[in-house]
All heavy atoms as an XYZ file, in Angstrom:
817
protein
N       0.843     -1.164      0.000
C       0.000      0.000      0.000
C       0.896      1.238      0.000
O       1.782      1.363      0.830
C      -0.894     -0.009      1.239
C      -1.828      1.137      1.296
S      -2.893      1.135      2.753
C      -3.638     -0.454      2.641
N       0.691      2.113     -0.951
C       1.495      3.327     -1.083
C       0.635      4.535     -0.723
O      -0.520      4.635     -1.115
C       2.009      3.480     -2.536
C       2.881      2.283     -2.940
C       2.744      4.784     -2.740
C       4.214      2.210     -2.230
N       1.229      5.452      0.028
C       0.538      6.680      0.412
C       1.304      7.860     -0.182
O       2.526      7.944     -0.047
C       0.502      6.802      1.933
C      -0.133      8.065      2.424
C      -0.117      8.147      3.946
O       0.366      7.264      4.620
N      -0.631      9.230      4.463
N       0.610      8.769     -0.836
C       1.226      9.974     -1.362
C       1.384     10.980     -0.228
O       0.462     11.174      0.566
C       0.348     10.572     -2.482
O       0.170      9.582     -3.493
C       0.973     11.803     -3.078
N       2.558     11.620     -0.155
C       2.798     12.601      0.902
C       3.229     13.927      0.286
O       3.737     13.979     -0.827
C       3.846     12.117      1.916
C       5.200     11.897      1.255
C       3.381     10.853      2.604
C       6.318     11.655      2.238
N       3.041     14.981      1.034
C       3.434     16.322      0.608
C       4.865     16.594      1.080
O       5.429     15.837      1.889
C       2.508     17.378      1.215
O       2.669     17.356      2.646
C       1.058     17.121      0.845
N       5.433     17.712      0.623
C       6.762     18.119      1.095
C       6.764     18.297      2.607
O       7.708     17.906      3.283
C       7.196     19.432      0.441
C       7.823     19.279     -0.886
C       8.354     20.624     -1.375
C       8.825     20.470     -2.804
N       9.366     21.711     -3.337
N       5.712     18.880      3.117
C       5.616     19.116      4.552
C       5.618     17.795      5.328
O       6.316     17.651      6.336
C       4.359     19.917      4.870
O       4.222     20.088      6.250
N       4.859     16.835      4.856
C       4.811     15.514      5.514
C       6.151     14.792      5.390
O       6.569     14.090      6.319
C       3.692     14.668      4.904
C       2.306     15.195      5.211
C       1.211     14.581      4.355
O       1.472     14.200      3.196
O       0.074     14.484      4.864
N       6.828     14.981      4.272
C       8.156     14.402      4.060
C       9.118     14.934      5.118
O       9.796     14.174      5.803
C       8.630     14.763      2.643
C       9.960     14.192      2.244
C      10.080     12.871      1.860
C      11.090     15.000      2.194
C      11.296     12.344      1.452
C      12.309     14.490      1.789
C      12.414     13.165      1.424
N       9.136     16.247      5.280
C       9.995     16.888      6.270
C       9.634     16.445      7.684
O      10.511     16.124      8.494
C       9.865     18.405      6.143
O      10.638     19.057      7.102
N       8.363     16.395      7.982
C       7.893     15.983      9.306
C       8.329     14.554      9.625
O       8.703     14.251     10.767
C       6.358     16.103      9.393
O       6.000     17.478      9.207
C       5.827     15.619     10.723
N       8.335     13.687      8.634
C       8.747     12.288      8.844
C      10.192     12.221      9.331
O      10.527     11.398     10.188
C       8.576     11.485      7.559
N      11.064     13.091      8.831
C      12.469     13.104      9.264
C      12.570     13.562     10.714
O      13.326     12.994     11.498
C      13.307     13.999      8.344
C      13.683     13.324      7.057
C      12.777     13.255      6.010
C      14.913     12.726      6.903
C      13.103     12.625      4.822
C      15.258     12.093      5.730
C      14.353     12.038      4.684
N      11.806     14.571     11.066
C      11.846     15.077     12.442
C      11.271     14.050     13.423
O      11.828     13.845     14.505
C      11.107     16.412     12.541
C      11.847     17.508     11.835
N      12.923     18.157     12.379
C      11.671     18.047     10.600
C      13.387     19.043     11.534
N      12.643     19.005     10.435
N      10.210     13.388     13.041
C       9.616     12.357     13.916
C      10.550     11.174     14.116
O      10.511     10.526     15.159
C       8.294     11.869     13.332
C       7.177     12.839     13.530
C       5.847     12.245     13.154
N       4.798     13.233     13.350
C       3.730     13.328     12.616
N       3.517     12.487     11.625
N       2.833     14.265     12.860
N      11.366     10.898     13.111
C      12.307      9.777     13.205
C      13.606     10.183     13.907
O      14.533      9.384     14.008
C      12.619      9.236     11.811
N      13.667     11.426     14.386
C      14.880     11.892     15.057
C      16.002     12.195     14.087
O      17.165     12.260     14.475
N      15.664     12.412     12.816
C      16.666     12.668     11.781
C      16.489     14.051     11.158
O      16.930     14.303     10.048
C      16.574     11.612     10.676
C      16.817     10.186     11.119
C      18.233     10.021     11.640
N      18.477      8.679     12.118
C      19.418      7.881     11.626
N      20.191      8.284     10.660
N      19.575      6.684     12.137
N      15.878     14.955     11.884
C      15.617     16.293     11.374
C      16.870     17.106     11.115
O      16.841     18.065     10.353
N      17.983     16.729     11.742
C      19.234     17.467     11.563
C      20.088     16.918     10.420
O      21.150     17.470     10.130
C      20.056     17.440     12.854
C      19.388     18.239     13.964
O      18.590     19.138     13.642
O      19.660     17.943     15.136
N      19.663     15.844      9.786
C      20.463     15.270      8.703
C      20.471     16.150      7.456
O      21.426     16.105      6.678
C      19.959     13.874      8.332
C      20.415     12.838      9.312
O      20.191     12.974     10.508
N      21.053     11.788      8.831
N      19.414     16.913      7.254
C      19.288     17.774      6.090
C      18.685     19.101      6.520
O      17.883     19.158      7.447
C      18.365     17.130      5.031
C      18.842     15.799      4.540
C      18.340     14.634      5.097
C      19.788     15.709      3.537
C      18.771     13.389      4.656
C      20.229     14.469      3.084
C      19.720     13.309      3.639
N      19.061     20.154      5.805
C      18.441     21.448      6.038
C      17.025     21.418      5.460
O      16.661     20.501      4.718
C      19.232     22.572      5.339
O      19.221     22.323      3.929
C      20.647     22.671      5.857
N      16.251     22.440      5.785
C      14.907     22.577      5.217
C      14.991     22.596      3.695
O      14.237     21.910      3.005
C      14.261     23.849      5.766
C      12.926     24.167      5.145
C      11.774     23.488      5.548
C      12.812     25.141      4.159
C      10.549     23.770      4.973
C      11.585     25.426      3.587
C      10.455     24.736      3.990
O       9.245     25.022      3.427
N      15.931     23.373      3.167
C      16.110     23.470      1.720
C      16.568     22.139      1.135
O      16.167     21.757      0.037
C      17.119     24.575      1.367
C      16.676     25.965      1.742
C      16.890     26.320      3.213
O      17.526     25.548      3.949
O      16.399     27.386      3.622
N      17.417     21.428      1.881
C      17.886     20.124      1.431
C      16.761     19.106      1.353
O      16.672     18.332      0.394
N      15.898     19.106      2.353
C      14.748     18.195      2.329
C      13.826     18.494      1.157
O      13.322     17.580      0.510
C      13.970     18.264      3.649
C      14.609     17.546      4.825
C      13.856     17.864      6.117
C      14.653     16.046      4.598
N      13.630     19.786      0.858
C      12.796     20.153     -0.288
C      13.423     19.661     -1.589
O      12.725     19.128     -2.462
C      12.576     21.663     -0.345
C      11.566     22.144      0.662
O      10.703     21.388      1.109
N      11.666     23.402      1.038
N      14.736     19.841     -1.736
C      15.426     19.392     -2.948
C      15.368     17.872     -3.070
O      15.167     17.327     -4.164
C      16.876     19.877     -2.937
N      15.534     17.182     -1.959
C      15.487     15.718     -1.959
C      14.089     15.219     -2.300
O      13.925     14.278     -3.086
C      15.931     15.202     -0.587
C      16.295     13.745     -0.442
C      17.320     13.300     -1.481
C      16.838     13.488      0.952
N      13.082     15.850     -1.763
C      11.693     15.506     -2.082
C      11.445     15.670     -3.583
O      10.892     14.778     -4.231
C      10.740     16.387     -1.282
C       9.279     16.159     -1.601
C       8.548     15.188     -0.942
C       8.631     16.927     -2.568
C       7.201     14.977     -1.235
C       7.292     16.723     -2.868
C       6.586     15.744     -2.201
O       5.255     15.537     -2.500
N      11.871     16.817     -4.132
C      11.682     17.060     -5.566
C      12.421     16.014     -6.404
O      11.893     15.534     -7.413
C      12.166     18.461     -5.946
C      11.274     19.563     -5.405
O      10.092     19.290     -5.060
O      11.757     20.711     -5.313
N      13.629     15.656     -5.979
C      14.411     14.650     -6.696
C      13.683     13.297     -6.707
O      13.579     12.650     -7.748
C      15.796     14.506     -6.057
C      16.568     13.331     -6.582
C      17.191     13.400     -7.826
C      16.662     12.147     -5.856
C      17.885     12.307     -8.327
C      17.349     11.068     -6.351
C      17.967     11.150     -7.583
O      18.648     10.059     -8.081
N      13.176     12.893     -5.555
C      12.476     11.606     -5.467
C      11.190     11.641     -6.294
O      10.867     10.677     -6.993
C      12.210     11.224     -3.998
C      13.548     10.944     -3.291
C      11.283     10.004     -3.900
C      13.445     10.803     -1.780
N      10.473     12.744     -6.239
C       9.255     12.904     -7.049
C       9.584     12.790     -8.542
O       8.875     12.112     -9.288
C       8.598     14.256     -6.769
C       7.861     14.311     -5.458
C       6.475     13.722     -5.559
O       5.648     14.257     -6.297
O       6.239     12.702     -4.881
N      10.648     13.467     -8.976
C      11.065     13.409    -10.389
C      11.455     11.991    -10.779
O      11.120     11.517    -11.864
C      12.228     14.355    -10.658
C      11.825     15.821    -10.650
O      10.615     16.122    -10.719
O      12.732     16.666    -10.554
N      12.181     11.315     -9.880
C      12.574      9.928    -10.145
C      11.346      9.053    -10.358
O      11.295      8.242    -11.283
C      13.426      9.381     -8.998
C      13.674      7.901     -9.121
C      14.661      7.421     -9.969
C      12.891      6.982     -8.418
C      14.867      6.056    -10.106
C      13.099      5.628     -8.554
C      14.084      5.167     -9.400
O      14.281      3.813     -9.541
N      10.354      9.213     -9.491
C       9.135      8.414     -9.615
C       8.426      8.674    -10.944
O       7.952      7.737    -11.589
C       8.184      8.704     -8.448
C       8.647      8.125     -7.136
C       7.681      8.421     -6.000
O       7.025      9.480     -6.008
O       7.596      7.576     -5.090
N       8.368      9.930    -11.347
C       7.721     10.266    -12.620
C       8.471      9.673    -13.805
O       7.860      9.114    -14.712
C       7.624     11.786    -12.786
C       6.475     12.401    -12.038
C       6.349     13.889    -12.311
O       6.694     14.331    -13.433
O       5.904     14.604    -11.406
N       9.789      9.816    -13.802
C      10.602      9.337    -14.932
C      10.664      7.816    -15.011
O      10.678      7.246    -16.101
C      12.021      9.891    -14.832
S      12.117     11.659    -15.107
N      10.718      7.161    -13.866
C      10.871      5.704    -13.835
C       9.530      4.980    -13.813
O       9.479      3.769    -13.989
C      11.682      5.275    -12.619
O      10.953      5.525    -11.424
N       8.481      5.738    -13.550
C       7.144      5.151    -13.424
C       7.094      4.128    -12.279
O       6.347      3.158    -12.328
C       6.682      4.529    -14.736
C       5.203      4.701    -14.944
O       4.557      5.476    -14.246
N       4.649      3.974    -15.895
N       7.925      4.366    -11.256
C       7.976      3.509    -10.065
C       7.640      4.352     -8.842
O       8.045      5.497     -8.752
C       9.383      2.943     -9.853
C       9.799      1.894    -10.822
C      11.185      1.356    -10.475
O      11.504      1.259     -9.268
O      11.926      1.057    -11.406
N       6.943      3.765     -7.909
C       6.687      4.433     -6.647
C       7.744      3.986     -5.650
O       8.193      2.845     -5.675
C       5.298      4.090     -6.128
C       4.192      4.635     -7.002
C       2.822      4.272     -6.465
O       2.654      3.263     -5.800
N       1.848      5.108     -6.754
N       8.147      4.907     -4.783
C       9.142      4.565     -3.773
C       8.509      4.623     -2.390
O       7.552      5.366     -2.167
C      10.342      5.529     -3.821
O       9.879      6.854     -3.626
C      11.067      5.428     -5.146
N       9.071      3.865     -1.503
C       8.597      3.842     -0.121
C       9.418      4.835      0.690
O      10.643      4.910      0.530
C       8.773      2.439      0.456
C       8.301      2.301      1.878
C       8.474      0.885      2.414
O       8.672     -0.037      1.615
O       8.408      0.736      3.641
N       8.774      5.602      1.538
C       9.488      6.542      2.398
C      10.131      5.768      3.544
O       9.452      5.234      4.416
C       8.552      7.614      2.951
C       9.191      8.591      3.942
C      10.385      9.288      3.322
C       8.161      9.597      4.423
N      11.450      5.700      3.492
C      12.240      5.059      4.539
C      13.285      6.078      4.977
O      14.349      6.207      4.350
C      12.888      3.782      4.007
C      13.652      3.014      5.060
O      14.051      3.608      6.091
O      13.881      1.807      4.852
N      12.978      6.828      6.008
C      13.827      7.927      6.463
C      15.238      7.445      6.767
O      16.217      8.080      6.361
C      13.198      8.624      7.691
C      14.161      9.623      8.310
C      11.889      9.303      7.306
N      15.374      6.344      7.463
C      16.699      5.842      7.837
C      17.503      5.483      6.591
O      18.678      5.834      6.476
C      16.592      4.623      8.781
C      15.781      4.974     10.037
C      17.968      4.084      9.137
C      16.308      6.113     10.863
N      16.895      4.816      5.637
C      17.594      4.449      4.397
C      18.027      5.696      3.633
O      19.150      5.748      3.104
C      16.706      3.567      3.531
N      17.175      6.695      3.574
C      17.526      7.936      2.880
C      18.713      8.607      3.567
O      19.645      9.077      2.909
C      16.310      8.885      2.804
C      15.265      8.305      1.849
C      16.734     10.285      2.357
C      13.934      9.037      1.851
N      18.701      8.626      4.897
C      19.803      9.234      5.642
C      21.117      8.473      5.444
O      22.196      9.075      5.481
C      19.467      9.315      7.127
S      18.181     10.535      7.494
N      21.038      7.177      5.228
C      22.234      6.377      4.965
C      22.719      6.553      3.527
O      23.915      6.487      3.261
C      21.965      4.905      5.230
S      21.714      4.505      6.963
N      21.791      6.775      2.615
C      22.122      6.819      1.191
C      22.513      8.212      0.702
O      23.279      8.342     -0.253
C      20.938      6.318      0.368
C      21.264      6.145     -1.089
C      20.171      5.421     -1.848
O      19.212      4.912     -1.232
O      20.289      5.370     -3.074
N      22.016      9.257      1.341
C      22.258     10.620      0.877
C      22.903     11.466      1.959
O      22.650     11.264      3.151
C      20.948     11.282      0.430
C      20.340     10.624     -0.778
C      19.371      9.636     -0.627
C      20.745     10.949     -2.062
C      18.816      9.007     -1.733
C      20.201     10.334     -3.171
C      19.239      9.364     -3.000
O      18.692      8.736     -4.093
N      23.727     12.422      1.538
C      24.416     13.309      2.473
C      24.414     14.716      1.920
O      24.669     14.928      0.737
C      25.852     12.813      2.655
C      26.755     13.719      3.441
C      26.651     13.465      4.934
N      27.207     14.552      5.700
C      28.474     14.681      6.048
N      29.342     13.763      5.701
N      28.883     15.712      6.739
N      24.100     15.674      2.761
C      24.086     17.078      2.351
C      25.397     17.755      2.711
O      25.953     17.516      3.787
C      22.925     17.811      3.032
C      22.804     19.254      2.607
C      21.579     19.954      3.160
O      20.630     19.274      3.600
O      21.579     21.196      3.141
N      25.870     18.590      1.791
C      27.089     19.371      2.014
C      26.805     20.853      1.808
O      26.119     21.234      0.862
C      28.212     18.919      1.065
C      28.735     17.561      1.429
C      28.256     16.426      0.797
C      29.677     17.407      2.434
C      28.714     15.166      1.145
C      30.142     16.147      2.791
C      29.663     15.036      2.149
O      30.117     13.800      2.509
N      27.374     21.666      2.681
C      27.204     23.114      2.599
C      27.915     23.684      1.372
O      27.452     24.629      0.755
C      27.757     23.754      3.871
C      27.558     25.233      3.957
C      28.033     25.787      5.288
O      27.869     25.132      6.320
O      28.562     26.908      5.271
N      29.058     23.085      1.052
C      29.828     23.558     -0.099
C      30.868     22.501     -0.484
O      31.002     21.463      0.175
C      30.502     24.897      0.201
C      31.364     24.871      1.459
O      31.865     23.796      1.850
O      31.540     25.946      2.069
N      31.599     22.780     -1.542
C      32.603     21.850     -2.049
C      33.694     21.577     -1.011
O      34.158     20.449     -0.867
C      33.208     22.402     -3.344
C      34.229     21.524     -4.051
C      33.622     20.186     -4.461
C      34.792     22.247     -5.270
N      34.076     22.595     -0.257
C      35.124     22.431      0.757
C      34.717     21.399      1.810
O      35.520     20.557      2.216
C      35.438     23.776      1.413
C      36.580     23.712      2.385
C      36.933     25.087      2.898
C      38.121     24.962      3.844
N      38.661     26.246      4.212
N      33.468     21.454      2.255
C      33.000     20.476      3.236
C      33.026     19.069      2.635
O      33.451     18.118      3.290
C      31.587     20.810      3.711
C      31.078     19.844      4.769
C      29.654     20.116      5.207
O      28.959     20.948      4.592
O      29.237     19.462      6.187
N      32.601     18.936      1.383
C      32.641     17.652      0.697
C      34.080     17.127      0.629
O      34.341     15.957      0.894
C      32.062     17.777     -0.725
C      32.228     16.554     -1.561
C      31.297     15.526     -1.503
C      33.319     16.405     -2.402
C      31.454     14.376     -2.262
C      33.486     15.273     -3.166
C      32.551     14.247     -3.099
N      35.016     18.000      0.264
C      36.420     17.602      0.157
C      36.970     17.116      1.490
O      37.856     16.258      1.519
C      37.256     18.769     -0.371
C      36.986     19.069     -1.825
C      37.614     20.370     -2.291
O      37.771     21.317     -1.503
N      37.959     20.424     -3.568
N      36.430     17.618      2.593
C      36.845     17.141      3.909
C      36.527     15.664      4.100
O      37.239     14.954      4.812
N      35.472     15.179      3.460
C      35.102     13.766      3.563
C      35.705     12.910      2.461
O      36.048     11.757      2.679
C      33.573     13.605      3.503
C      32.878     14.008      4.788
O      33.571     14.184      5.814
O      31.646     14.144      4.765
N      35.817     13.473      1.252
C      36.194     12.668      0.091
C      37.545     13.043     -0.527
O      37.989     12.389     -1.467
C      35.104     12.752     -0.988
C      33.870     11.962     -0.638
C      32.814     12.539      0.070
C      33.741     10.629     -1.018
C      31.672     11.810      0.388
C      32.603      9.897     -0.711
C      31.573     10.497     -0.014
O      30.445      9.779      0.297
N      38.173     14.087     -0.057
C      39.493     14.454     -0.553
C      39.464     15.541     -1.613
O      38.429     15.863     -2.190
N      40.634     16.084     -1.864
C      40.781     17.210     -2.778
C      40.849     16.806     -4.247
O      41.038     17.671     -5.104
C      42.007     18.036     -2.402
C      41.828     18.737     -1.069
O      40.724     19.121     -0.711
N      42.907     18.905     -0.339
N      40.732     15.521     -4.551
C      40.725     15.093     -5.953
C      39.493     15.631     -6.666
O      39.473     15.719     -7.897
C      40.741     13.568     -6.064
C      42.069     12.979     -5.622
O      43.068     13.724     -5.548
O      42.105     11.764     -5.351
N      38.465     15.974     -5.919
C      37.231     16.507     -6.485
C      37.308     18.024     -6.427
O      37.127     18.622     -5.377
C      36.010     15.988     -5.715
C      35.916     14.485     -5.764
C      36.478     13.697     -4.764
C      35.287     13.857     -6.829
C      36.405     12.311     -4.822
C      35.212     12.467     -6.892
C      35.774     11.713     -5.888
O      35.704     10.349     -5.948
N      37.598     18.632     -7.585
C      37.803     20.080     -7.636
C      36.556     20.847     -8.032
O      36.544     22.072     -7.970
C      38.944     20.398     -8.591
C      40.264     19.790     -8.128
C      41.391     20.023     -9.112
O      41.174     20.689    -10.142
O      42.495     19.524     -8.833
N      35.504     20.130     -8.445
C      34.282     20.803     -8.882
C      33.090     19.867     -8.714
O      33.255     18.657     -8.527
C      34.391     21.210    -10.349
O      34.403     20.052    -11.171
N      31.903     20.428     -8.816
C      30.677     19.623     -8.775
C      30.683     18.625     -9.926
O      30.262     17.483     -9.773
C      29.427     20.537     -8.835
C      29.366     21.461     -7.616
C      28.156     19.710     -8.968
C      29.220     20.770     -6.281
N      31.188     19.050    -11.070
C      31.245     18.165    -12.236
C      32.100     16.935    -11.949
O      31.781     15.829    -12.396
C      31.780     18.918    -13.460
C      30.832     19.960    -14.001
C      30.813     21.267    -13.192
O      31.752     21.531    -12.404
O      29.819     22.006    -13.337
N      33.181     17.102    -11.197
C      34.022     15.958    -10.812
C      33.220     14.981     -9.952
O      33.332     13.769    -10.110
C      35.257     16.415    -10.030
C      36.266     17.158    -10.889
O      36.211     17.046    -12.131
O      37.118     17.853    -10.296
N      32.428     15.511     -9.049
C      31.608     14.667     -8.176
C      30.553     13.939     -8.999
O      30.294     12.750     -8.795
C      30.945     15.499     -7.060
C      32.008     16.202     -6.213
C      30.055     14.613     -6.181
C      31.457     17.281     -5.301
N      29.959     14.636     -9.967
C      28.933     14.033    -10.816
C      29.468     12.867    -11.640
O      28.694     12.026    -12.089
C      28.317     15.089    -11.747
C      27.447     16.073    -11.009
C      26.943     17.202    -11.883
O      27.673     17.636    -12.801
O      25.812     17.655    -11.638
N      30.779     12.795    -11.811
C      31.381     11.659    -12.504
C      31.331     10.388    -11.645
O      31.432      9.283    -12.164
C      32.844     11.960    -12.886
C      32.997     13.096    -13.862
C      32.365     12.789    -15.205
O      32.501     11.704    -15.737
N      31.636     13.765    -15.744
N      31.143     10.563    -10.335
C      31.138      9.444     -9.394
C      29.754      9.062     -8.886
O      29.503      7.909     -8.573
C      32.007      9.764     -8.176
C      33.468      9.663     -8.409
C      33.888      8.231     -8.685
O      33.489      7.306     -7.994
N      34.687      8.052     -9.700
N      28.875     10.054     -8.762
C      27.602      9.806     -8.091
C      26.560     10.847     -8.480
O      26.872     11.837     -9.150
C      27.791      9.805     -6.556
O      26.616      9.301     -5.937
C      28.113     11.182     -6.019
N      25.360     10.625     -8.024
C      24.255     11.569     -8.239
C      24.458     12.792     -7.355
O      24.776     12.663     -6.169
C      22.926     10.898     -7.881
C      21.729     11.772     -8.023
C      21.478     12.173     -9.463
O      21.561     11.344    -10.349
N      21.174     13.428     -9.681
N      24.281     13.969     -7.930
C      24.372     15.223     -7.193
C      23.039     15.946     -7.329
O      22.525     16.102     -8.433
C      25.518     16.117     -7.714
C      25.525     17.458     -6.997
C      26.868     15.418     -7.568
N      22.494     16.379     -6.211
C      21.246     17.143     -6.186
C      21.596     18.537     -5.689
O      21.941     18.721     -4.522
C      20.213     16.486     -5.245
C      19.964     15.030     -5.643
C      18.923     17.297     -5.212
C      19.278     14.209     -4.568
N      21.551     19.518     -6.576
C      21.903     20.879     -6.195
C      20.769     21.501     -5.373
O      19.595     21.320     -5.695
C      22.175     21.731     -7.434
C      23.405     21.307     -8.223
S      24.945     21.270     -7.264
C      25.110     22.965     -6.728
N      21.149     22.210     -4.333
C      20.184     22.906     -3.483
C      20.184     24.392     -3.838
O      19.148     24.995     -4.021
C      20.517     22.700     -1.994
C      20.455     21.216     -1.659
C      19.579     23.526     -1.115
C      21.001     20.866     -0.296
N      21.370     24.963     -3.933
C      21.542     26.348     -4.369
C      22.902     26.430     -5.053
O      23.447     25.403     -5.451
C      21.391     27.338     -3.205
C      22.358     27.069     -2.052
O      23.484     26.593     -2.304
O      21.997     27.344     -0.895
N      23.470     27.616     -5.156
C      24.738     27.757     -5.873
C      25.898     27.022     -5.213
O      26.855     26.635     -5.879
C      25.104     29.239     -6.028
C      24.195     29.961     -6.998
O      23.536     29.296     -7.826
O      24.139     31.206     -6.934
N      25.836     26.827     -3.896
C      26.943     26.200     -3.177
C      26.608     24.841     -2.586
O      27.404     23.914     -2.647
C      27.436     27.113     -2.050
C      28.048     28.401     -2.562
O      28.818     28.341     -3.531
O      27.746     29.473     -1.984
N      25.448     24.724     -1.954
C      25.129     23.496     -1.223
C      24.476     22.460     -2.135
O      23.827     22.800     -3.117
C      24.253     23.801     -0.014
O      23.083     24.464     -0.392
N      24.689     21.188     -1.750
C      24.209     20.076     -2.568
C      24.100     18.818     -1.733
O      24.621     18.737     -0.622
C      25.139     19.848     -3.764
C      26.584     19.594     -3.389
C      27.067     18.313     -3.227
C      27.467     20.653     -3.199
C      28.398     18.061     -2.881
C      28.799     20.427     -2.862
C      29.269     19.133     -2.709
N      23.407     17.850     -2.290
C      23.256     16.532     -1.684
C      23.861     15.531     -2.644
O      23.709     15.650     -3.862
C      21.764     16.201     -1.444
C      21.169     17.165     -0.417
C      21.576     14.744     -1.010
C      19.669     17.072     -0.268
N      24.555     14.538     -2.106
C      25.088     13.470     -2.958
C      24.506     12.136     -2.518
O      24.079     11.972     -1.370
C      26.629     13.364     -2.899
C      27.095     12.970     -1.493
C      27.282     14.630     -3.384
C      28.413     12.253     -1.447
N      24.516     11.220     -3.446
C      24.254      9.827     -3.106
C      25.587      9.280     -2.646
O      26.570      9.285     -3.402
C      23.723      9.073     -4.313
C      23.230      7.704     -3.993
C      22.494      7.078     -5.166
O      22.630      7.510     -6.304
N      21.732      6.065     -4.880
N      25.683      8.889     -1.389
C      26.956      8.484     -0.784
C      27.604      7.363     -1.582
O      26.938      6.480     -2.095
C      26.738      8.058      0.657
N      28.927      7.418     -1.649
C      29.701      6.395     -2.354
C      30.969      6.080     -1.612
O      31.357      6.744     -0.709
C      29.993      6.799     -3.806
C      30.834      8.034     -3.964
C      32.184      7.911     -4.236
C      30.298      9.308     -3.883
C      32.975      9.040     -4.418
C      31.064     10.438     -4.064
C      32.402     10.299     -4.329
């Protein structure tokens, strides 16, 4: 059984699961939009699993913060996109699918 949820309900699910600090408000909105787009393009419905999402995706404030985790070999967002999915939030911050 699949239930459709709004952006607000998506965000609330993270806070109820004690994972409200894993993503910013803007990050959760971008992630929601990404998942919605994926469902439309793939014609597949996904199950909301907050813990799995928190394990699979990570938000970064900027490239420097990302480099702290993955090293300086990644000099640009384009370099990161060669390795994994990148979801842009604004000009600096982004979410990656962890690798």
